[in-house]
C-alpha positions in Angstrom: 224.9 -80.7 122.8 228.5 -81.1 123.8 229.6 -80.2 120.3 227.3 -77.2 120.2 228.6 -75.9 123.6 232.3 -76.6 123.1 232.3 -79.2 125.8 233.0 -82.3 123.6 236.7 -82.5 124.4 237.7 -82.2 120.7 240.7 -79.8 120.4 240.9 -76.5 118.6 243.6 -75.5 116.1 247.1 -76.1 117.5 249.0 -73.9 115.1 248.5 -71.2 112.5 249.8 -73.7 110.0 246.7 -75.9 110.6 244.4 -72.9 110.1 246.0 -71.7 106.9 246.3 -75.3 105.7 242.5 -75.6 105.8 242.0 -72.2 104.0 244.6 -73.0 101.4 243.0 -76.3 100.3 241.0 -75.4 97.1 239.6 -78.9 96.7 239.0 -80.1 100.2 235.6 -81.3 101.4 234.1 -81.3 104.8 235.3 -84.7 105.9 238.9 -83.9 104.8 239.2 -81.8 108.0 239.5 -85.0 110.0 243.1 -85.5 108.7 244.1 -82.6 111.1 242.6 -84.0 114.3 240.8 -87.3 113.6 243.4 -89.5 115.3 243.9 -87.2 118.3 242.6 -88.1 121.8 240.0 -86.0 123.4 241.3 -83.2 125.7 238.9 -84.2 128.5 235.8 -86.3 129.1 232.9 -84.8 127.3 230.9 -82.4 129.5 233.7 -81.9 132.1 235.2 -78.7 130.7 234.8 -75.9 128.1 237.3 -75.6 125.3 236.5 -73.6 122.2 236.8 -75.9 119.2 236.4 -75.0 115.5 237.0 -78.7 114.8 234.0 -79.6 117.0 231.7 -77.4 114.9 233.2 -78.8 111.7 232.2 -82.2 113.0 228.6 -80.9 113.6 228.3 -80.0 109.9 229.4 -83.5 108.9 226.9 -85.0 111.3 224.2 -82.8 109.8 225.0 -84.1 106.3 224.7 -87.7 107.6 221.4 -87.1 109.3 219.8 -85.0 106.5 221.1 -86.8 103.5 222.1 -83.6 101.8 225.2 -81.5 101.8 225.7 -79.1 104.7 225.8 -76.1 102.3 222.7 -77.2 100.5 220.9 -77.6 103.9 221.8 -74.0 104.8 220.5 -72.8 101.5 217.2 -74.7 101.7 216.4 -74.3 105.4 218.0 -71.0 106.4 219.2 -68.7 103.6 216.2 -69.0 101.3 213.3 -69.0 103.9 215.2 -66.4 105.9 215.4 -64.1 102.8 219.2 -63.7 102.9 220.1 -62.7 99.4 223.7 -61.6 100.3 224.7 -64.7 102.3 226.7 -67.5 100.8 228.3 -70.7 102.2 230.8 -73.0 100.7 232.7 -73.1 97.4 229.8 -73.6 95.0 226.9 -71.8 96.7 225.0 -69.4 94.4 222.1 -67.3 95.7 218.9 -67.4 93.5 218.6 -63.7 93.9 221.1 -61.4 92.2 222.4 -58.9 94.8 225.7 -57.4 95.9 227.5 -59.6 98.4 230.0 -58.9 101.1 233.5 -57.9 100.0 236.4 -58.8 102.3 239.0 -56.1 102.9 242.5 -56.1 104.4 244.3 -53.1 106.0 247.6 -52.8 104.3 250.3 -50.4 105.4 253.6 -49.2 104.0 256.4 -47.9 106.2 258.3 -44.7 105.6 261.7 -46.3 105.9 262.6 -44.5 109.1 263.2 -46.4 112.3 262.0 -45.1 115.6 263.3 -47.1 118.5 263.1 -50.4 116.6 259.7 -49.7 115.1 259.1 -48.8 111.5 257.2 -45.6 111.1 254.0 -46.2 109.1 253.7 -43.9 106.0 250.2 -44.7 105.0 247.5 -47.3 105.3 244.7 -48.3 103.0 241.9 -50.8 102.7 242.3 -53.1 99.7 240.2 -56.1 98.7 241.5 -59.3 100.3 242.1 -62.5 98.5 239.2 -64.7 99.6 240.4 -68.1 100.9 238.5 -71.3 100.3 236.3 -71.8 103.3 234.7 -75.1 102.1 236.6 -77.4 104.5 235.7 -75.2 107.5 232.1 -76.2 107.1 230.0 -75.4 110.2 233.0 -73.8 111.9 232.9 -70.7 109.6 232.2 -71.1 105.9 229.6 -68.4 105.6 230.1 -65.0 104.1 227.4 -62.5 104.8 226.6 -58.8 105.2 225.5 -56.8 108.3 221.9 -56.6 107.2 221.7 -60.3 106.5 223.4 -61.1 109.7 220.8 -59.2 111.6 218.1 -61.2 109.8 219.8 -64.4 110.8 219.8 -63.5 114.5 216.2 -62.5 114.4 215.2 -65.7 112.5 217.1 -68.1 114.8 216.8 -66.4 118.2 213.5 -64.7 117.9 211.8 -66.4 115.0 210.4 -69.8 114.2 213.6 -71.5 112.9 213.8 -73.6 116.2 210.8 -75.0 118.0 210.0 -72.8 121.0 210.8 -75.4 123.6 214.2 -76.2 122.0 215.0 -72.4 121.7 214.3 -71.8 125.3 216.3 -74.8 126.5 219.3 -74.2 124.3 219.6 -70.4 124.4 218.6 -69.8 128.0 220.1 -72.7 129.9 223.8 -71.6 129.5 225.1 -75.2 129.1 228.8 -74.4 129.6 230.6 -72.0 131.9 233.3 -70.2 130.0 236.6 -69.7 132.0 238.3 -66.4 132.4 239.4 -64.1 130.9 236.3 -64.1 128.7 233.9 -65.6 131.3 230.2 -66.0 131.0 228.3 -69.0 129.6 228.0 -70.6 126.2 225.1 -72.6 124.6 224.3 -73.6 121.1 226.6 -71.1 119.4 225.6 -68.1 121.6 227.5 -66.5 124.5 225.8 -65.1 127.6 227.9 -62.5 129.4 225.4 -61.6 132.2 224.2 -64.3 134.5 221.4 -62.0 135.7 220.1 -61.5 132.1 220.4 -64.7 130.1 218.1 -63.4 127.5 220.9 -61.2 126.0 223.1 -63.4 123.8 225.8 -62.6 121.3 228.2 -64.3 118.9 231.4 -63.1 117.2 233.6 -64.4 114.5 235.8 -63.6 111.5 237.9 -64.8 108.6 240.3 -63.3 106.2 239.1 -59.8 105.4 236.1 -59.7 107.7 234.9 -59.6 111.2 231.4 -60.0 112.6 229.6 -59.3 115.9 225.9 -59.8 116.5 224.0 -59.3 119.8 220.3 -60.0 120.4 218.4 -58.7 123.4 215.5 -61.0 123.7 213.9 -58.8 126.4 213.2 -56.3 123.6 212.4 -58.9 120.9 
């Protein structure tokens, strides 16, 4: 539960070099991420504070592999992607959907300057969206190795938050309790991967994230579900 709610004390990335080092590794496996933080002390006693930690979620994926006996990515394919009918969602380096369908294409906004200088700032001549080079997300594991589309992401939210993916008692406990208070400036509460911004309406939850070439935001209002 501490790992799910970012209250484990495991640190987040300390530098951009750590983040890009993970994405640049074309052969790394989930457990290789430990070389970045495995020998570091905890930032605090588990449960005492909130600290967003991608490394904490990476650890979750490794624990799931140990508990299930299958790879994290195969687990997602078997228990989420296929039963949830998500043909355009992929995870990991070798994941292949059994259904042929267009998948998400990452894009980057690239601009060229006009050569003129206005008060120390280059004047932008034109900008365009071009396909981004897709980094290797394999080592990120449970902290963000999934590529999806808007339509599939909506299905994921419905399947997990409103559907039968979790037992009803677990879903109510984890998604409504608000296990961790998030400090300012963001504020709100966090539980099992979902943010709650409004204390008076804990049934409205959201999650956001992104990687090279893509951003995602999903919000579910369980009052209307």
